[in-house]
C-alpha positions as CSV (number, residue, x, y, z in Angstrom):
1,M,-10.5,60.1,-64.4
2,T,-12.8,62.9,-65.1
3,G,-16.1,63.5,-66.9
4,S,-19.5,64.9,-66.5
5,N,-20.7,65.4,-62.9
6,S,-24.4,64.9,-63.6
7,A,-26.0,62.3,-61.3
8,A,-27.2,60.3,-64.3
9,D,-23.7,60.2,-65.8
10,L,-22.1,59.4,-62.4
11,E,-24.6,56.7,-61.5
12,E,-25.4,55.1,-64.9
13,G,-22.6,56.1,-67.1
14,T,-19.7,54.0,-68.4
15,A,-16.9,56.5,-67.6
16,L,-14.8,56.0,-64.5
17,Q,-15.2,59.3,-62.5
18,L,-13.8,58.5,-59.1
19,D,-13.9,61.2,-56.4
20,F,-10.4,61.0,-54.9
21,T,-11.2,64.1,-52.8
22,K,-14.0,62.4,-50.8
23,V,-12.0,61.3,-47.8
24,A,-10.3,64.7,-47.5
25,K,-13.7,66.5,-47.8
26,A,-15.2,64.1,-45.3
27,A,-12.3,64.8,-42.8
28,E,-12.7,68.6,-43.3
29,Q,-16.5,68.7,-43.0
30,S,-16.8,65.9,-40.4
31,P,-13.5,65.4,-38.7
32,D,-14.7,62.9,-36.1
33,V,-15.7,60.1,-38.5
34,I,-14.2,56.7,-39.5
35,P,-15.1,54.6,-42.6
36,V,-17.5,51.6,-42.2
37,A,-17.8,48.9,-44.8
38,V,-21.2,47.2,-44.9
39,Q,-21.4,43.5,-45.8
40,D,-24.5,41.3,-46.3
41,A,-24.3,38.6,-43.6
42,D,-25.8,36.0,-46.0
43,S,-24.4,36.7,-49.4
44,K,-21.1,38.2,-48.1
45,E,-21.4,41.0,-50.7
46,V,-20.1,44.4,-49.8
47,I,-23.2,46.6,-49.9
48,L,-21.7,50.0,-49.4
49,V,-19.0,52.1,-47.7
50,A,-20.0,55.0,-45.5
51,Y,-18.9,56.9,-42.4
52,V,-19.8,56.8,-38.7
53,N,-19.1,59.0,-35.8
54,E,-19.4,58.0,-32.2
55,E,-23.1,59.0,-32.1
56,A,-24.0,56.9,-35.1
57,L,-22.1,53.9,-33.7
58,Q,-23.9,54.2,-30.4
59,R,-27.3,54.5,-32.0
60,T,-26.4,51.4,-34.2
61,I,-25.5,49.4,-31.1
62,R,-28.6,50.6,-29.2
63,T,-31.2,50.1,-32.0
64,R,-29.5,47.3,-34.0
65,I,-30.3,49.3,-37.2
66,A,-27.3,50.5,-39.2
67,T,-26.9,54.2,-38.7
68,F,-24.2,56.4,-40.4
69,W,-23.0,60.0,-40.4
70,S,-23.8,61.8,-43.6
71,T,-20.7,63.8,-44.4
72,S,-22.5,65.8,-47.1
73,R,-25.6,66.7,-45.0
74,R,-23.7,66.6,-41.7
75,E,-26.3,64.7,-39.9
76,L,-27.2,61.2,-38.7
77,W,-28.3,59.0,-41.6
78,I,-30.5,56.1,-40.4
79,K,-30.5,53.7,-43.3
80,G,-34.2,53.0,-44.2
81,E,-35.7,55.8,-42.1
82,T,-37.7,57.1,-45.1
83,S,-37.6,54.0,-47.4
84,G,-38.1,51.3,-44.9
85,N,-35.1,49.5,-46.4
86,H,-33.0,49.2,-43.4
87,F,-30.0,47.1,-42.4
88,E,-30.5,44.9,-39.4
89,M,-27.2,44.5,-37.5
90,V,-25.7,41.1,-37.1
91,E,-22.3,42.2,-35.8
92,V,-19.9,45.1,-35.7
93,R,-16.2,44.3,-36.4
94,V,-13.3,46.5,-35.7
95,N,-10.0,46.6,-37.7
96,C,-6.6,46.1,-36.1
97,E,-5.8,49.8,-35.9
98,Q,-9.3,50.7,-34.6
99,N,-9.8,53.3,-37.4
100,S,-12.5,51.5,-39.5
101,L,-15.4,49.3,-38.9
102,L,-17.3,46.5,-40.7
103,Y,-21.0,46.3,-40.2
104,V,-22.3,42.8,-41.0
105,V,-26.0,43.2,-41.7
106,R,-29.2,41.6,-43.0
107,P,-30.9,44.0,-45.5
108,K,-34.7,44.4,-44.8
109,G,-37.1,45.8,-47.3
110,D,-37.2,46.0,-51.0
111,G,-33.7,47.3,-51.8
112,I,-30.4,48.6,-50.8
113,C,-29.2,51.4,-53.1
114,H,-31.0,54.6,-54.0
115,T,-30.4,53.8,-57.7
116,K,-32.8,51.6,-59.6
117,N,-32.3,49.2,-62.5
118,S,-34.3,49.4,-65.7
119,Q,-37.2,47.4,-64.1
120,G,-37.4,50.0,-61.3
121,M,-35.9,47.7,-58.7
122,A,-33.3,48.8,-56.2
123,R,-30.0,47.2,-56.4
124,D,-26.7,46.9,-54.4
125,C,-24.5,50.0,-54.6
126,Y,-21.7,48.0,-56.3
127,Y,-23.6,47.3,-59.5
128,R,-20.9,48.2,-61.9
129,R,-17.6,46.5,-62.7
130,L,-14.5,48.1,-64.2
131,D,-13.4,46.4,-67.4
132,L,-9.6,46.2,-66.8
133,E,-8.8,46.2,-70.5
134,S,-11.0,49.0,-71.7
135,G,-11.4,51.1,-68.5
136,I,-15.1,51.2,-69.1
137,L,-17.7,50.5,-66.4
138,E,-20.0,47.6,-67.1
139,N,-23.4,47.7,-65.5
140,L,-24.1,44.3,-63.9
141,N,-27.8,45.1,-63.1
142,P,-29.0,47.5,-65.8
């Protein structure tokens, strides 16, 4: 599942270009992280999947604003710090093996994802669906 690596092709294209090396790269670059799924408390939609380290989790608990560890920048990523579109924490859930988390949040601000639809509005990060017959991605919020 390969293709062009441009941001436009990756974020708006119809070809499936999954990065199966992401977890390995994250573990190599930031070995003390675990994945966290983020779910909207009201709609129950999964908003995004990210990583947290102990510092990010402690800051999330202290501030009640979702904070992550950016594995690419190797720094704390406080969702909404620059955009104002933060995630207010409702609860933190821990899986049975204590190796992943679920943040249940209420999004605050104008949007969630850094991508925009054709009207310039921010959208959820999971805005495309894989057509199981054709293998093509369908944009649900173009």
